C-alpha positions as CSV (number, residue, x, y, z in Angstrom):
1,M,-76.7,20.0,-133.2
2,S,-80.4,17.8,-132.8
3,D,-79.4,14.3,-133.6
4,R,-83.4,14.4,-135.5
5,L,-82.2,13.5,-139.0
6,T,-84.1,12.8,-141.9
7,I,-84.7,11.2,-144.0
8,G,-86.1,13.2,-146.6
9,D,-89.5,13.0,-148.6
10,F,-89.6,9.5,-151.4
11,T,-91.4,8.0,-153.5
12,T,-92.3,4.4,-154.3
13,D,-94.1,3.1,-157.7
14,R,-97.7,4.0,-155.7
15,L,-96.2,6.0,-152.6
16,R,-95.7,9.8,-151.9
17,V,-93.7,9.7,-148.7
18,E,-93.6,13.4,-147.4
19,D,-92.6,15.1,-144.9
20,W,-95.6,16.7,-143.2
21,N,-94.2,20.1,-141.9
22,G,-94.8,21.6,-144.6
23,A,-98.2,21.4,-144.3
24,L,-98.2,22.0,-140.2
25,A,-96.6,24.9,-140.9
26,H,-99.8,26.6,-142.8
27,P,-103.3,26.8,-140.9
28,D,-105.7,25.6,-143.7
29,T,-103.6,23.2,-144.8
30,R,-103.0,21.8,-140.8
31,V,-107.0,22.0,-140.7
32,T,-107.0,19.7,-144.3
33,L,-104.3,17.2,-143.5
34,E,-106.1,17.3,-139.4
35,G,-109.3,16.4,-141.8
36,E,-107.9,13.9,-143.5
37,L,-106.3,12.0,-140.8
38,Q,-110.0,11.9,-139.1
39,K,-110.7,9.1,-141.2
40,V,-107.3,6.9,-141.3
41,L,-106.4,7.6,-137.0
42,T,-110.1,4.9,-136.0
43,P,-110.1,2.7,-133.1
44,E,-109.2,-0.1,-135.0
45,V,-106.2,1.1,-137.2
46,L,-105.1,2.9,-133.5
47,A,-105.7,-0.8,-131.7
48,H,-102.3,-2.4,-132.0
49,L,-100.2,0.7,-131.2
50,P,-98.6,1.9,-127.3
51,G,-100.4,4.0,-125.1
52,P,-99.1,7.3,-126.5
53,L,-100.3,6.9,-129.7
54,Q,-103.6,6.8,-128.6
55,L,-105.9,9.0,-129.3
56,G,-107.7,11.7,-126.9
57,S,-111.4,11.8,-126.2
58,G,-112.4,15.0,-127.1
59,A,-113.1,18.0,-130.3
60,D,-109.1,19.0,-130.8
61,A,-108.6,15.2,-130.1
62,V,-106.5,14.5,-133.7
63,K,-105.2,18.6,-133.5
64,D,-103.9,16.9,-129.7
65,W,-102.5,14.1,-131.4
66,V,-100.6,15.4,-134.6
67,S,-99.0,18.4,-131.6
68,G,-97.7,15.5,-129.6
69,R,-96.3,13.7,-133.6
70,A,-94.3,16.5,-134.3
71,E,-92.6,17.5,-130.4
72,E,-91.2,14.0,-130.5
73,S,-91.0,12.8,-134.1
74,D,-90.2,13.1,-137.7
75,V,-93.4,12.8,-139.4
76,F,-94.1,11.7,-142.7
77,T,-98.1,11.5,-144.3
78,I,-98.6,9.3,-146.9
79,Y,-100.6,9.2,-150.0
80,G,-101.9,6.5,-152.3
81,Q,-100.4,7.5,-156.0
82,P,-101.9,8.7,-158.4
83,S,-104.9,10.0,-156.1
84,G,-103.2,11.9,-153.8
85,E,-105.8,10.4,-151.0
86,L,-103.8,10.5,-148.1
87,I,-103.3,6.3,-146.5
88,G,-101.5,6.8,-143.6
89,L,-98.4,8.3,-141.5
90,L,-94.8,7.4,-141.4
91,I,-92.9,7.6,-137.9
92,V,-88.8,8.1,-137.6
93,F,-87.0,9.3,-134.6
94,V,-83.6,9.2,-135.2
95,E,-80.8,8.5,-132.5
96,E,-77.5,8.7,-132.8
97,G,-77.6,7.3,-136.4
98,S,-80.7,4.6,-135.9
99,G,-84.2,4.5,-136.9
100,H,-86.8,3.9,-134.6
101,I,-89.6,3.4,-137.0
102,G,-93.9,2.4,-137.3
103,Y,-96.3,3.1,-139.3
104,L,-99.7,2.7,-139.8
105,L,-101.9,2.1,-142.8
106,G,-105.8,3.7,-143.1
107,K,-107.9,0.1,-142.7
108,D,-108.8,0.7,-146.6
109,H,-105.1,-0.1,-147.3
110,W,-104.6,-2.4,-144.8
111,G,-103.7,-6.0,-148.1
112,K,-102.8,-4.3,-150.3
113,G,-98.3,-4.1,-150.9
114,Y,-98.9,-0.7,-149.5
115,A,-96.3,-1.2,-145.7
116,T,-93.7,-3.4,-148.3
117,E,-93.8,-0.6,-150.3
118,L,-93.7,2.2,-147.5
119,L,-90.8,0.0,-146.4
120,R,-88.8,-1.2,-149.4
121,G,-88.6,2.7,-149.8
122,L,-87.8,3.6,-146.6
123,I,-85.2,1.7,-147.0
124,K,-83.2,3.3,-149.8
125,A,-84.0,6.7,-148.7
126,A,-82.4,6.2,-145.1
127,Q,-79.6,4.7,-147.3
128,R,-79.5,7.4,-148.7
129,A,-79.3,9.6,-145.0
130,G,-77.0,7.7,-144.1
131,L,-78.4,6.0,-141.2
132,V,-77.1,2.4,-140.1
133,R,-79.5,1.5,-138.9
134,L,-83.4,0.4,-138.8
135,A,-85.5,-0.5,-135.4
136,G,-89.0,-1.1,-135.7
137,G,-91.3,-2.9,-132.4
138,V,-94.2,-3.7,-133.4
139,G,-96.5,-6.1,-130.4
140,A,-96.9,-9.1,-129.9
141,D,-100.3,-9.2,-130.5
142,N,-99.7,-7.9,-134.4
143,P,-98.4,-10.8,-136.6
144,A,-99.4,-9.7,-139.9
145,S,-96.9,-6.0,-139.1
146,A,-94.2,-8.2,-138.1
147,R,-94.9,-10.6,-141.7
148,V,-94.7,-7.4,-143.5
149,L,-90.8,-6.5,-141.5
150,E,-89.8,-9.3,-141.6
151,K,-90.6,-9.6,-145.7
152,A,-88.9,-6.2,-145.8
153,G,-85.5,-7.5,-144.3
154,F,-86.2,-6.7,-141.0
155,L,-85.4,-9.5,-138.6
156,C,-86.0,-10.1,-134.5
157,D,-83.9,-8.8,-132.2
158,R,-84.1,-11.7,-129.1
159,D,-82.0,-9.4,-126.5
160,T,-84.4,-6.4,-127.1
161,S,-88.0,-7.8,-127.3
162,D,-89.8,-8.4,-124.0
163,D,-93.5,-10.3,-124.3
164,A,-95.3,-7.4,-125.3
165,T,-93.1,-6.1,-128.1
166,N,-91.1,-8.0,-130.6
167,V,-88.2,-5.4,-131.5
168,Y,-87.2,-6.4,-135.1
169,V,-83.6,-4.3,-136.3
170,M,-82.1,-4.0,-140.4
171,T,-78.3,-2.8,-140.6
172,L,-78.6,-0.8,-143.6
173,F,-74.1,-0.3,-143.8
């Protein structure tokens, strides 16, 4: 039995967060999603993410990026409500009751409170799923993301952080 449990889809006042597997299962919706992601996965958005999350080059860069994420984690699309516009992705890897999280939002959606709203919805969904802990790494060069996690109630774990990455955790139960 796999320990890749999922938190499930959830909504907040302004966001609809959905497992992307439904879209990936059908060629037409996958192509549509990949097209939407080209607008989100810009160099500026990816700048603070680790090497494996960087976009490669070539005509299939987004397709390959999507395949890589689908193999390693549960990925959720983040749509604005009521617009239905794709504004970002939530990446969750569940292991032994702990969710390791990452998220990215398109640059046009920075500074509007979406990340904080996403985390608050995620915390509720993770509790419903029975997760006991959430953790997320933030590059030391990305203080804005660190503030978002702190505002949502995550604490920096100095024991698992290093010079390049601060790890923030939240105990749910």
